C-alpha positions, -999 to 999 in steps of 0.1 A, spaced: 209 212 -561 218 177 -555 201 148 -528 215 145 -495 222 109 -488 193 97 -513 173 131 -503 185 161 -522 212 176 -505 246 156 -499 264 163 -513 242 179 -538 256 152 -532 236 146 -521 226 151 -490 233 118 -492 209 99 -465 171 110 -468 170 144 -463 185 163 -490 160 155 -520 132 172 -503 148 199 -505 139 229 -529 150 223 -561 126 248 -574 151 279 -563 146 313 -571 189 313 -582 196 302 -615 219 275 -618 255 285 -625 258 275 -664 286 244 -672 318 264 -679 330 269 -716 367 273 -704 379 237 -700 413 239 -689 402 211 -674 429 207 -645 424 172 -624 439 179 -589 476 182 -585 489 147 -577 526 160 -564 532 188 -538 543 212 -565 525 246 -566 500 249 -596 523 273 -617 488 289 -638 459 306 -626 435 277 -638 459 251 -621 456 271 -588 420 279 -593 412 238 -599 431 232 -565 412 255 -545 379 247 -558 384 207 -550 398 219 -516 362 238 -507 349 207 -522 366 185 -497 357 205 -468 322 209 -479 317 174 -472 335 173 -437 313 208 -430 284 190 -433 293 157 -417 307 176 -385 272 199 -385 252 172 -390 266 148 -365 268 173 -330 238 191 -332 259 217 -306 278 229 -343 266 262 -356 247 258 -388 268 289 -399 297 265 -401 282 257 -435 292 294 -452 329 281 -446 323 260 -475 290 268 -498 271 296 -505 235 301 -529 212 273 -536 235 247 -520 239 265 -487 202 274 -483 193 237 -489 216 225 -463 206 251 -434 170 240 -443 183 201 -441 201 205 -405 173 232 -390 145 199 -402 172 170 -388 177 192 -355 138 199 -350 128 159 -352 159 150 -334 181 132 -357 218 132 -363 239 116 -388 262 89 -378 294 81 -399 312 102 -423 307 102 -461 335 84 -482 349 106 -515 359 77 -535 372 103 -562 369 145 -566 379 154 -603 379 193 -612 361 183 -648 371 222 -660 374 258 -649 363 292 -664 380 317 -652 354 347 -667 346 372 -639 336 400 -662 299 401 -640 304 389 -607 272 400 -592 250 395 -620 264 352 -619 294 355 -641 322 346 -620 350 322 -619 332 286 -618 345 253 -614 330 218 -621 338 192 -599 326 157 -602 327 135 -569 319 97 -564 308 92 -531 298 65 -508 278 62 -474 279 31 -462 291 43 -434 266 64 -429 232 65 -408 208 88 -398 191 83 -363 162 97 -340 169 105 -307 168 71 -298 195 58 -320 170 41 -348 180 44 -382 156 65 -403 169 60 -432 150 40 -461 166 3 -468 163 18 -506 190 37 -501 221 32 -523 252 34 -508 272 50 -537 266 78 -563 276 105 -582 271 141 -580 280 177 -602 290 204 -585 295 236 -592 319 258 -577 319 292 -579 338 321 -570 320 355 -568 348 370 -548 377 364 -572 387 395 -573 398 402 -537 399 369 -526 413 342 -557 427 314 -532 397 316 -505 366 330 -520 354 292 -537 321 279 -528 299 254 -536 268 271 -550 251 241 -564 249 201 -579 233 178 -593 233 140 -591 250 120 -619 231 89 -636 256 64 -621 245 38 -602 283 35 -584 315 45 -586 339 31 -610 370 15 -596 359 9 -559 
């Protein structure tokens, strides 16, 4: 999973603030294997509907990654928003890590201010092998995200920041987005399952 704003989950990306990296990198679930089928469609730049299953999967995977960030922002910003909302965008290791993260923050009366800015979201590969969804072989997309948290903070009940001054404002995370319900929900069954931070100091072109 990723480090969260300097911790492990945000954005498995890293929860980008400082709460994430402590979240369970020792999960028992196997990390999805990087796809071997590299139809590598990047996110569509026109309004034309994808013309192939791989292109459609790439578009859906990108959409759920963007929803993942927006949903995590919302849940961390407002303690009245149900943590179960995270299920709309993630599952597996990533979901459990984020649930623990948000639960811990709420117990400590901490909340996020500001939202993560996605500098780039690039689908690197898509593998539509659905030979054994229950056993872990399900359609998977590999999506690289470059994020910016310069406008994001984590504050305590008094409004004081608890984010280390050494936290980087930008970073990159590679997500594994899977669809274990491909046979019945090829469009809306995609979820962010896991991720790993990339060794990039900042987002190029930002």
